[in-house]
N, C-alpha and C positions, 0 to 999 in steps of 0.2 A: 574387506572389510575389513573394519583395522583388530588388531588381534586385543587382548584385554592386557597382556601388559605394556603395549604401546598407550593405550587410553590412563591407565592409572599413571605412566610415565607423565604425559601429557595435564594431566591433573596435578601430580606432584610439582611437577618443573614448575607451572602457573602459577600454585600459591606459597612455595615454598621456596623457589629462586634456590636452590640445592648446589654445591660446590662441587658436590659427586652422587650419584643416585644410579644406585646398579640393579637391575631390578633378573631375579635369577627363577624363570621358569623348572618348578624341582614335580611337577604333574607324575611326569614320568616313574617317581620312583612311589605315588600314592595305586597305584593303578588294583581298584577289588578292595580297597579302602575305602572308610566311611568317607562323602563328598564328593567322590570320584566319579562321576559320569557318563565317562568316556567321550566329553568333548573334548577333553582337558584345558588347560589353559584354567587349575580352582585352587593349586598350591604355589604358595613362593615366597622366595625370600627374599627381601629389601635392607639395600641400606642405603642410606641416606643422609647427607651430610648437610647441615642446611643452618643459618647464624640466626636464625629465626627461634630453633628451637634451644640458644642461652637463658639462662635464668629460672628456662623451664626441670620439672623432675620427668623420670622417664616416662612414669604414669601419664603425665601429661601428654608427651611429646608424639606417647603409643596411639592417643586419645584424639591428636592433630591429623594423625595420619588416618584413623579410621573413619572421622569423620570427609576428610576429603576423601574420601573409598568408599564413603556407603553402600552408590549404588551397586558398585562392586559386589561389595561386602554381602549385600543383600542377591547379592545372582547366582553368578560364576564362583567367585571366590572362595572357597570354604576356608581356608590356612592361611596366615600370613606372619610370615618368620619376622621381627623387626629388629634390625641394630640405626638408631638412629642418636647421632652426633650434632657436637657444634662445630668449628674447625678448628679451634684449639682441643680440644679430646681428638679428634681424626690423629692431628699432628703427634698429641703426646703418644697413642697409641702407633703410630707411622715410628715411631721412636724407642720405643722398649722395648 
């Protein structure tokens, strides 16, 4: 069975061709909180660097990711923290 994180990784890679994609499962930090049903894979942090984000606002980028992951957000994923950057933005952050 494919994990939720693997499914998200595959979908995002196919749709956005990211230069970087980091997905961190933080579900263990939310045991007993809303949205954690005991199955795990419910709370994630995602950092994605994609040239396709160029010219988009932060909100537009987040909506794009939400559309790509709509099935996961409707089922298992309760919380998704996002950092969405273009390659230039990522390079500037790394140099700061």
